[in-house]
N, C-alpha and C positions, 0 to 999 in steps of 0.2 A: 590546493585543490578547491574547486568550487563547482557549482552546477551551472553549466552554460546552456543547457536545454532541458526542458521539462515536457512531459506528456500527461495530459489530464483527460480522464474519461468523462464525457458529458452525456447526461441522460435528457430525454425530452420530458422535463418535469421540474418543479421547484425544489425537489429533494436534492438535486445535484448543484444548486446554486451556491450553497455554502462551500462545497468542495471547489468549485470554480473560482469563487472569490478568494479562497485560501491559495489556490494555484497562482492567481494574479499577485497576491501579496508576496509569495515566494519568488516569482519571476522578478518583481521589483527589487526585492531584498538582495537577490544574487545577480541582478542585471542579466537575466536569462531569457532565452527565447521560449515561448510557450506554444505548444501544439495541442489543439483540441481534437478529440476523437469521439465519434459516435458510430457504432456499428449496428445497422438495422438487420435483424435476424428474421429469416423466413422459417416459420414453424409449419412444416408440411403436415397434412392429415395422416394419421397412422394407417388409414384404409379409406377406400372409396365406398361410402355407404350405398351408392346406387350401382356399383359395379361398372361404372363407365369411366374411361380414361379422360373424357372431355371434362367431366366434373372436377377431377383432380387438377387438370390443367388450369381451369378457371379459378379454383381456389388458390393455387400457387401464384397465379397472376395477381389475384387480390392481395395475398400476403406480401408480395413484392411491392405493390403500390403502397400498402400501409407502411412497410419498412422504409421505403424511400421518403415518404411523407414525414416519418418520425425523424429521420436523419436531417431533413431540411429544417424542421422545427428546432432541433437541437443546435444546428448551425446558426440559426437566427438568435437563439438564446445566448450562445457563445459570443456572437458579435456584439449583442447588446451589452453584456456584462464587461467584456474586455475593452470595448471602445472607450469607456470612461476611465479606464485604469492606466492608460499610456503604456501598454505592454506590446512588445513585438510578438506577433502571433502568426500562425497559419492553421489551416483547418483540414482535417482528414475525415471524410464521411464515406463509409463503405457498407456493402451488404455482405454478410458472412457470419461466421460463428464468432461472437465477441472476444472470447479469450484468445483464440488463434490470431485474429486480426490485431488485437492489442499487443500481443507478444511480438508479432512481426513488425509493427510500427515502432516498437521500442528500440529497434536496432540503432537508431541515431540519437538517442536521448540519454541523459544522465540519471534521471529519476522519473518513475511512473507514479502518478497519483490516482488512486482508486478509492471508491467508496466501500467501506466494510458493511457487512450485514445488509447487502443490497438485495431486496426481494426480487429484483428483476434478473439477477444472475442465476444461472450462467447463460440462459437463452437470449436475453435481451440487454445484458450488460456484462462487462468482463468480470469473471470470477477471480478473486484474489489468488486462489491456489493455482489456477491455470496460468496466470501471468507470472506469479512468483516462481513457479517451477519451469516455465517455458521461455521466459524472455531473456534471462541472463542479465537482468537489471534490478537494482533495488526498487522496492515498492513502498511508497508512503500510503498507508491505509488510514483513511479519515472516517471516524465514526459518524453515524447519522446526526448525533448531537455531541459536539466536542466541548470539553470543559475549558480548554485553554489553547492558545496558539502554540504550535511546535517550535516557533522561533522566539528567542528572548525569555523563555521560561526555563525552570530546572528540567534536566533530562536524566533519565535513568537507563543505563545499559544493562540488560539482563545477560550476564556473562556465563558462558560455558566454553571451555577451551576446545573448540572444534572449528572446522572449516566455515560453517555457516555464520557463527558468531563473529569470526575474524572478518569475513566479508562485510557483514552488517556494520561492524565498527568502522571500517575504512570508508564504506559508502556514506555513513552518517557524519563524517568529519565536518563538512560545511555547516551542518545544523548544530553540531556539538560546539563548534567555535563560537556560535552566537548564543549558546545556552547560558542561562543564569545559574551556573553550578551543574556539575555532572557527577553522578554516583555510579560506580561500577559495582553491580550487585550480583553476588554469587550465592547459590544455595548448595551447601555441601554437607555430607555426613559429619557428625561431630568429630570423628577421629581424623578427618581430612581438612578441618578448618585451618589449622596452622600451616599446612603445606599450601593451601589455596591462597593464603596471605602473600606468600612469596610470588605466586603466579600473578596475582592482581597487581603487585608492585611493578612487575614488568609492563602491564597494561597502562598503569598510571604514568610510567616513564615514557612509554610510546606516545601517549596523548600529550604529555608535556612538550615533547619535541615538535608537536604540531600546534602548539599554542593553546592547548586545552588543559585546564586544571581540573583534576578529578579526585574524588574521595572513594577509596575502596571499602566495601562492606561485605563481609562474609557471614552468613547465618546458617543455622541448621534447619532442616525441613520442619514444617509444622503439619498439622492434620489436614490443612487445605492443600489443594493441588498446587503444583509449582507455578502454573499460570496465574492462579488466584493470589498466591503469595507475592509474585512479582507485581501484580496489579495493585494489591493493597499497599505495598511499599511505595509505588509510584504515586498513588493517591495521597498517602501520608506526607509525601514530600512536595505536593502540589506541582507535580511534573506536567509539562506540556508535551513531552515526547518520551516514548519508550523505544529503545533500539534493541533488536533481538534477531537471532538467526531464524530463518524460516525453515523449520525442520519438517521433513516429510520424505516420501518416496513415491514411486510410480508402480501401479499394478496394471500391467498391460498398458492401456492408454488412459487410465484413470488416476488422477493425482490423489494422494492421501496425505493430509497434513498430520504432523505429530500433535500430541496432546497440548503442549505449551502454546504452540502457534495457534492452534484451533481455539483454545480458551481465550487467548488475548484478542483474536479477531472477533470472537463472539461476544465478549464481555466488556472490552475496554472502551471507555469514553475519552480516552487519550489517544492521540495520533501515534501510529506505529511505523517505524522504519525497519523493514524486513529485507533480508537478502538470503538467497539460497545458493 
C-alpha cells in the first residue's frame, strides 16, 4: 500500500506555504501525484441595508470577483512552489463552500492534506471536521507550526478498538512504514489493562505483517484529558506523527467532533493522520 495521489488545500497567503512544501515532500517520498485546491467563497450580506435588490446583486458580484482573484493568486503560489520541486501536479480552483468542494474533490485521492487551526475556516478554507466526516478519505492535519516531519520520525498510534481507529491505522500504513519507530498507545481503566495488552498484541502482529515494527503501551487515565495525555506521550517520544480515529457525529447537517479529536486538532504541534 502506498499513496499514489494527494490533495492539498492551498490558501492565498504565506501561512499555507509550509503545508504545500510538506505536500511536495510527501509527493516525492511516495512518487505520488499532487493536486492543489483553492476554493473561493462568496460570503453574501445577511440583509440589504438599503432595501434594494440591486445593491445585493452588486455586492455579490464584488464578492465573486474577490473570490476569483483569491483563487488565481493561490494558483500562482501553488505553481511557484511546486515548479522547483519536480512534482507531478494539477490544479483545481473553484467557487463554493470550501468543505463541500474539498470533500468532493477528494474522491480520486488517497490522502487529503489540510491546515489545522486555520482561522479562515470554514468560510474561506476547508474545515477539518467537514472534510474528515464528508470525504471518506484520511486527512493529514498540519499544525500552523509543526515540530517535526511526519515522515522518518517516530510515530504514535492512539489506539481505541473501534471502526475509526482501525481505518486510521490502515490509512496511515505508508507513513508508518517510513517511521523511525511506532508506538501503539492505549488508555484503559486499571482493571482493563491486562486484557488490553492481548488486544494490542494483535495490532502489533498486524503491523508486523505489513513490515512495521511497533511497541505496545497501555496506561491508565490521568487527570488530564485523553487528548492531552496522547499529545504529552507523543511529545515525550519526539513523534512526528500521531495516528488517530476521527471521532464525531452529525447533528442535522452540522458536524460535531469528539473530545479527543477536537483536542488534538486544537493543541497538537505534531501532524495528525485522522480517519472517520
